[in-house]
N, C-alpha and C positions, 0 to 999 in steps of 0.2 A: 365427366363426373360419374357416369354410370360405371365405367371401368374401374375408376378409383374406388368407388363404393364396393364393387364386387371384390376387388383385391383386398381391401381391408377386412371384408367379411370372410374371405377365404383364409386370411391370416389368423383371424380370431378363431375360426372353426378348427384350423390346424393346431393352434396352440391348445385349444380345448381337448383335442383328441390325443395329442402327444403328451399331455399331462399325465396320462396313465400308460405305463409301459408294460410289455410282457405278453401282449396278445399275439400269438403265433400259431399258424396252421401249416403243417408240413404233410408229406406223404404218409406220415404216421398218424395223421388225424389231428383234430383240434384238442389241445390239452384242456384239462379242467380249469387250469389257471387262466388260459386264454379266454375260455367261455366266461369266466367270472369277470375278467377285465372288460370284455365287450358289453356284457349285460350291465355292469356298473356304469360304464361310460355312457351308455345309451338310455339309462334310466333318467328321465327328466328331473326327478327329485334330486339328483346329484349334479344338476347343471345350474350353477349359480348365475349364469348369464341368460337363462330363459327370461323373456320379458313379454308381458301381455298388455295389449292396447285395447281400450274399451271404446266402442262406438255407440253413443246414445241414440243416434238415428236408427241404427240397425238393431240395437240392444244385443250386441255381440262382442265377445272377446276374441282377439286374434293373437296367436303366438308368433313371436319373432322367428325368423328363419334359424333353424338349428340343423346340425348335421344328422342325416338319417342313418349314416354308417360310421363305423369306427375308423376305417382306412380309406377315405375318399381319394379318388384319382384326380378329379377336378372339383374341389370343394364347392365352388360357386354353382355347380350343377348337380350336386348330390345332397341338397338340403331339403327340408320340409317345413311347412307352416300349416297351422290348423286354426280354423275359425269355429267358435263354439257359441251357441245361443246363450244369451245372458241369463235366461231362466234357470239354466243348469249350474250356475256359478254363484256361490255364496259370496265369494271374494277371493283376494289374493293373499296367500300366506307368505310374508316377506322374511320371516325369521326361522322357518322350518319347524314350528311347534304344532302345525296342523290347524291353527286357528286363523281365520280371515282377519288380516290387518288392514286391508284396503278393499273397499267395496266400489261398485260402479259409480263412476264420476262423469266426466265429460270426454269428448273425443281426444283431448290433449293428454289424457292420463296414460302413461306407459309405466308399468310397474314390474320390477324384477321380483320373481318369486313364483310359487306354484299355485295351481288352482285348488280351491276348496270347493268340492262338488256337492251339489244338493241332489241326492238321488230320489227324493220324494217329489220334486217339482215336475210338472207336466207341461208339455207344449201341444196345443191342438193345431194341426196343420190347416192349410187353406181348404182342404177337402174333408176335414173332419176326423182325420186319424190322430190318435193320441200317442205321444212318445214321452219317454223319460230319459234321464241321463244314462240309464243302463240299456235302453232299447232303441235309442236313436240310430237310424241308418247313417252310414258314413259314405260320403260322395268323394271318390278319388278322381281328380281331374288329370287326365293324361295329356301331356303336351306333345312334343315330338312332331311339330308341323313338318311335313315333307321328310319325315324320319330323321330330322335334325335335332340339335340339342335344344334344351330349354333352360334358361337361367332360373335360379331359385327365385320364387315370387311369393309375396304374402298372400295367404288364402283370402278370398273375398267373402263377404257376408251374404252372398246370393241366396243361400238356403237357410239362413238363421231363422227366418219367420216360419219356416216349415218344420223346425225342430231338428234339422239334420246337422251333422258335423261335416264341415267342408275341408278337404285336404288338397293342398297344392304342393307339388314336388317338382324339382328340377330333374333333368336327365341328360346324360351324354348323348351325342348324336354323330351322324356320319362325317361332320366336318371337324371333329375334335382330335386334338393331339396335345401332348404335354412334353415338357422337357425333363429328361432323366438326369441323374446325378452327374453324368458325363457330358451334359449339354446337348444331347442328341434329341431331336424331335421324335416322339414315339406316338404312332397313331393309336387312338383308343376308342374310336367311334363305331367299330363294327357291331353288327348284330351279335348278340342280343343286348348290348349295353343299355339302350333306351329302356327296354323292358325290364332288365335286371335292376336298374335303378328305381323304377316304379315299384317293383316287387319289394325291394329293400325298404322303400319308404312305407309301404303298407305294413311290413313287419314291425317297423319302428313304432308306428301309431298304434297298432294292435297290442304290442308289448306294453306300451304305456297306458292303454285302456285297461289291460289286465292288472297292472300295478295300481290303478286308481289315480293315475296322474292326469288322465284325460277322460272325458265322458264319451259315450258311444258304445255301439254293439260291435263285437268282433265278428259276428255272424252275418250282419246285413250290410255288406259292402257293395257299392255300385260304382263300376268304372264307367267313365264317360269322357268323350272328347270328339273332335271333329277332324276330318281328313286324315293326315298321318296320325293325329291324336286319336281319331276314331278307330284307326287300325290298331293302335296300341291298346285302346279300351277293349276291343274285341279280343285281342291276343292275351291281354291280362286275364280276362275271364275264361277264355278257352284253354289256357295253359295252367289253370289254378293248381298251385302246389305240385307241379310236375317236377320230378327230380332232374330233368334235363337242364334246368335253370339254376340249380343249387350252387354249382361250382362258381358261377359268375357272381353270385351274391356272397359266397364265402370269400372270394377274392377281395372284395371291398369291405369286408367286416360287417356284414348284415347281422342283425340280431336274430336268434332263433333258427339258424341253419348252420350246422356244423358237420365236419367230416369225421367219421369214426376211423379207428386204426385199420379196420378191415375193408375200408373203402365205401362202406355204406354211410348213410346220413342220419343225423339226429336233428329233428325239427322241434325240439322242446325248449322252453325257457323255465327258469326257476322262479316260482311265485310263492312266497311265504313257505319256502322249504319244499314245495311240491313241484314235480315236473309237469308242465302244462304244454300241450301241443300248440304250435303257432303256425297258422296257414298264411300263405301269401295270395290267397285266392279271392274270388268275388262271388256274391250271391246273385247279382244282376248286372246287366250291362246295357247302356244306351250309346250306340256308336252312330255318329252323324257322318254320313258319306265315308265310311271306313275304307281306306285304300288297302284292302287286303282281300284275298291272298295274292301277293305278288307272284308267287310260283305259277299261277295260271292266268295272270292278268293279261299278258300279251295274247295268249291263245283266245281268251274269252273276248277281248276287244276285237281281235281280228275276225272271230266268228260272228260277232254281232254286226260288224261292218258288212260281212259277206251276205247277210240276210237281206241287205239293201242292194239290189242289182245295179242301182244308179249311183252308188257312192263313188265320188271322184277321188281316187287315189292320186298322190302326187307324182308317182312314177309307176311304170309297168313292173319294175322290180318289186315295189311295195305291194302291188296288187297280187303278183304271183306268190310272194312270200306270205301274204295274208291268207291266200287260198290254201297254201300248204299248212299253215298253222291252224286253219279251221278244221282240216281233216285230223290234225293231231288232237284238237280239242274234242272232236267227236270220240276219238279213241279214249281220251282221258275220262270223259264223262261216262261212257259206256263201261269202263273198267271199274267204276266206283260201286256198282251193284246197288244203287240207290232205289228206294221205293217210296211211294207216297200213298196216303189214304184219301180217296176222293171225297169221302163224307166230311173229313176235317177241312179240306180245301174248298168244298162245295164247288167242284169243277169236274166236268165230264172229260177225262183225259183219254179214255180208251174208246170213246165214241159209241158206247152201248146205250146211251140215253138214261143212265142212272148215275147217282152219286154212290158209288160202291164203297162198302166198308171192307177194307182189306188192302193188301199190298199191290199197287200198280207199279210195275217197273218203269223207271225214268230213263229213257234212252233217246238217242239221236240216230236218224237214218239218213243216208245220202243216196240220191238218185244220180248215177253217173250220166245218164242220157240228158237229163235236164239241168244237171249241175245244181240242184236244189236240195235243201234239207227239210226234214219233217221229223215227226216222232212225238212221244208224250212229253219230252223235255221242253220242246217248243210250244206244245199245247199249254203247258204250265206257265211258261214265260208270257204267252199271250193272255192267258186267264188272269194272271196277276196284274198285268197292265190294265185290263178291263176292270178288275176289282178296285184298283186304286183310283181310276177315273170315276167310277161310280161313287166311291167314298167322297171324292172331291165334290161331285155334283150334289150329293145329299147334304152337304154343308152350305149350299148356296143361300138357304133361308137365313143363315146366321152370319153372312158375309158383311162385316162392319166396314163402313167407309166406301163401299162400292157405289157407283152410279150406273143406272140401267137406262137403256134407250129403246125407243120404238123402232119399227122397221124403216122409218124415214130419217132416223138419226136424231130425233128429238128426245131430250131427257124427259123421263116420265115424271109426272107430278107425284107428290107423296101419296095421294089417294090412289092413283093408278098403280104405283109401286106396291102399296100395301095389299092390293087386290090380286097381285100376281100369285099364281100357284107355283109349286115346285116345278111342275111340268113346263110352265111358262118360262121360268128362269133357266131351266136346262136348255130349252130351245134358244133363248137369247144368248146364253153362254156359247152354245155351239156356233151361233152366227156371229159371235164377236161383238155383240151389242152391249158392251159394258166397259167401265173403266175401274180398275181396282183401287185407285186413289193411293195416298201415301201410306195408309194402314192396310192396304189390300193384301199384304202378305202376312197379316196377323189378325187375330180377333175373330176367327171363324170357329164356330162350334159345329157339332154334328150330332145327329140323332142316331141312337142305337149303335154307336161305335165302340162302346165298352159295356161289358156286363158279364155276369156269370154265364158259363157255358158248360158243355159236356166235358171240357178238358179239366177234370178233377176239381171243378168248381172255381177255377181261376179265370183270369182274363182270356177271352176268346180272341187271340191275336189274329186269327185267320179270317174272321168275319162274323157278322151278326146273324146271318141266316134268315130264312123266311118262316114266319110263325104259322103260315097257312099250309105248310108242306110237311108231310110225314117224312121220317128218315128214309133216305134212298130215293125219294121222288125228285124228278126234275121239274122245273117250272114249265108251264105250257105256253108261255108267250115269248117268242123270239128264240134265237139260237144262243142259249147259254145265259144263265143268270148268275153273276159272280158277285155276291155281296162283298163289300170292301173291307179292307183292313181298318183297324182303328186308326184314326187320324193322329198325327203326331208332329212334334217339332222339338226344338231345343228348349231347355229350361231357361235359356237366356238368349238375348239378341246376338246377332252375329258380331256386332261391334264390341261385345264384351268377351270375345274369345280369349284374348290374352289374359284378361283379368281372371277368368274362370278356369281356363285350361292350363294356365301357368306358362311362363317363359316368354321368349321373344318371337316376333313374327319372323319367319325364316326368309332370308334373301336367298332364293334358290340358286341364283347364278346361272341362269339358263345358257347353255352353250349356243354358239352362233349356228345359223343354218348351215347344213352340210355335214355335220357329224352324224353318226348313226343314232344319236339321241335327238336330232333336230326334228321339229315339226314343220310340215308344209314345205320341205325342201325339195327342189327338183334334182338335187344331187344326193345319191344314196349314201355316200360317205366321202368326206374330204380327207379323212385320216388314213384310209387304206387305198393304195394305188390299185390293188388287184383283189379279186375275190379270194385268192389263196391267202393273202395277207390278213384279210378280215377273218377268214375261217380259222387260221392259225391262232389269232388273238382270242377268238371265242373259245377254242379248244384249250388253250393254255390257262385262261382265266378260270374256266369251269373245272379243269383238272385240279387246280389249286384249291378251289372251294371243296371239291369232293374229297380231297386228301384230309380235310378236317382242320380245325383251328387248334389252339393250344390244348384244348380238352378233347380233341378228336371229334368234335361236332361239326356237322355241315350247317353253316349259318343260314342257308336258304331254307333248309328243312326246319330249323328252329323257328323261323318266322312264317311258317305255314300253319295257320290255326286248324286246318282240316286234318293235320297229323295228330292233333291233340284232343279234339272234340270226341268225347266218348272213349278215348284211348285208356288202356291200362296205365294207372299211375296218376291220371287226371281226376281232380275233384270237380265234377261238372257244376257250373253255375245252375241256378234254378231257371233263369229266364234271360233272354237277350232280345233287344230291338235294334234293327239296323235300318236307319232312316236315310234314304238317298234321294237326291233330286232326280226325278225321272228324265229331266232335260239336261243333266250334267254330262260333261264329256271327260271327266277325270278318271272314271273307271267304268267298266261294263256292269250293267245290272245283273249279269249272270254270276258275278262273284258273290254278291249278297244272296242271290237265289241258292247257290251251292251251299253257302254257310247255313242258310235256313233249313235246307233239306237235311244236311248232315246233323245239325243240332237237334232237330225234331226227332230224327231217328235215334239219337242218343238220349232222348227223354227230356231235353231242354226246351221249355216253351219259348218259341222263337218266332219272330216275324220279320221279314224284309219288307219295309214300307217304301214304296216308290212314289214320292210326292209329285203329283201331276204338275207340270210346268216348273217344278222346283229346280234350282241350280245346285251347285256344289255347296255342301253344308247348309241345307235349307233351314229357314226359320220356321217357327211355329205357325200353323195356319188353321188347325182344327180344334182349338180350345183345349188341346192336350199340352202336356209339358213333361219334363223329366219328373217333377214332383208328383204329378197325377199318376204316372206309371208306378213310381216307387210306393206311393200310398196304397194304390190298388193292390199291387202284388204283396205288399206287407200284410194287408188285411186278410188276404186269402192264403197266405203262407201257413202251411200246417205247423202248428206249434208256436206261432207268433204270439207275442205277449198280448196283443190286442185282439179283440173279437173282429170277425169280418164285418165290414161296414159297406153300406151302399154309397157309392160315389157317383154323383151326377156329373156327366161329362159336359152338360150344357152350362158352361161358364158364362155364356152370353145368351141374350134373348133373341128371339126372331126379330129381325130388323123391320121397321115400319116406315122409316124415313129414307128417301132416296139421297144419294150423294150430290155433290155440287160440281162435278166435272162438266165441261162444256162439250166434249166429243168422246165418242167411243174409241177405245184403243185395243180392244180384244182381237183375237185371231179367229178368223172364220175356219171352222173345222168340218163343216158339213160335207165337204167333198170326200172325206175318208172316215170320219167318226159317225157312227149311227147309234142312236139311243132311243129306246122305247120306254116310256114311263106309264105305269098302270096304277091307278089309285084303288086301294081296297081297305076297308075297315079303318078309314082314317089315316092309313099309312100309304106308302108307295112301293110298288115293285118296279125294278129298273133293269133293263137289259142293255148292255153296252157291247158294241160289236165293231171290229175293224180287222183288216187283214194283217197277217204277220209281216208282210213287206212294208205296209204302211207304218206300223209301229216301229219297225226297224229304221225307216227313213226319218221318223220323228226323233229317234235316238241319235242317229248319225249326224243330224243337222247341228248337234251341239258338240261334235267331236273335234273341235279345232285344235285341241292340245295333243291329240294322240297320233302317233305314227305306228301302226301295227307292225310287229315283227322285230322290234329292237329292245328287248330286255325290260323296258320300262314304258309305262303308258304316258309318262309326262316328261319326255326327253331328259331323263336323269334325275328328276325331282325325287322319285321314290326309290332310287338305287341306294346301295349301302355306302357308296363313296361318290364324290362329284366327278363329273367329266368337265372338259372345257372345249374350246374351239380347236385345240390341237390334239387332245387326247380323249378318247371315249371314257366314260365311266366304266367301271369293271363289268364285264359280261358275266352273267350267272345263270341264264335260262337254258337248261338242258333241252327244252323243247325247241327253242330257236336254233340251237346247234344241230339238233336232229333234223329239223326242216332244212337247214342250210346244207347239211351233208347228203341227205337222201334226195334232195331236189336240185342237186348241183347242175345237172344237165340243162334244166330249165332256167335256173336262176342266174348262173354265171354269165351267160350272154347279155342279160338284162342289167347287170350290175354297173352302175355309173354310166349307163348308155344314154342318159338324158331323155 
């Protein structure tokens, strides 16, 4: 039934698009006639089939799926739907005279026609921010789970109560192909098709906002998604309006991006006879466990494993290759020329006892005698883990649904629980004397995790700081005081990923053990009989990618956000949040750390939050949400329509009743995690300490999915095309090829040796 529905939808969309002829783009550029055809066809006011459905429960109107582009390759994956708060809608104009003929009814009402928008109406969000139809932020949900396709999906009403516009779009993905006019299967899922389709959808919605067909702001766009969708949310923001992606949008007939006769681009649309610029970019981004950048993912994961001397590699070949890639990673990081400001990070990276204001080089060093790594890069890695654990511990007073136990394993009475200090709870947590309960991964608030800072008066993503210390002073209790990042989580539960991020759950089609994409295999490859065969396959695949695609672009480079953050031609977003589960094994924490460093250096307010004990695509735990982040940043955005407002992060009160669990289920951390809590002026100072190797062991304990050294961290899931038990997914990592070539003398005797 789903396929039949999709086919009918695709047919309807194709008929709607082919009803207007004459849109052509050639090497001579996009003609004026073609521009007019595209803009007319994608103007919602000219679409007689647009239909709106009202939900009384959510007080929201949802647009039926319509095509986001003029010339879709796979129509059922290149559509868009929009959900609009009911307050912004006077009604539906069914006859085109600009007057509302139908107003809000019940859930069964689906009406063909266009919105009549009330630009005077206001919506006050949960956190007190006020929006109108002209200023409402727009949330773009990026699907692309596992870098795969997403079917067109109706936008959910998740954010209607906050006053936001919610956008759901489909996208092509790595498993996609279509049948050409000669009956041949043509592959169409290569990078950057996922991202190009999302950018085209953004242009469509922004264009119709400018025309007055949809409410919302064209300036306050927030991209969000999880896992592969999180990667695309980050890439969408990091590549905002960069010309490298224009040709791919032009190919499918996106609105507001055209080729001039001289090869340059025009990104304007005609609104009331005037040419108006149209951007495909974002103002903000919240990426949950973003699987990016793939370019450095193998090296980063191998390096993180190598920090744990006890990590059990499946084969000696994998161990040796991971070691070689770790050295490549050191070379890669040191070549970036990254620096950080200790006073912003509130971490002593150079060991001089001060939080220095200024540029501290971020580097890795290797000791050949001991085979160990050190350097300010690893000091920062360790400091961020300490900061995130501290952040978690500070929220324990607000942990809803938890049950706490005494040293003998007895559940505390409500009276004894209410008498616990934060220091008591920290100690109980470290000893594992708790049970999180069914709501244990949600409902936690935190004190001091959000507030104005020295960072231009906006959210201090890097930590709250100590009020009793002057700038540049280090705390005098214990080794290093690392105030935590703002707590965070998804704006929705994990179970609603498909509803909010759009599209299908991707069946990854994991290859059988024994391919070079397999995890946990004792055979390095069943697809290559010799090391030479494998090396030749790598070299051939990578040479093909480096030769460029139809537009001369290297698709691996296109999908590396580090190439675009702060680069010439990119319109940087204002802020980004990268929320990862610290215990997840899907990608190294170093990837998000690198994105944070690069974005901060480019002037983008960014934090990589590593949620303690959190898994892949973690849920909300600290009373934060996507809506809280958006409201806060909107209020402090220079030039925003609203005045800055004070937003209280304490969405929940300090808990006074103990839970009802019968036994403790927590993990005892006291053998490697050390915490000192000091009370002062009614608040707490906290020092968290553990060794680099201990935190690396904590990380690698969750690394069941990854096999370092083979192009992808999840046996083919995040590659651009699938592999199977007989054929590897396409190889594309120049770093893996380099390691294989330069370390042949060591690696070849170990290959498939068992």
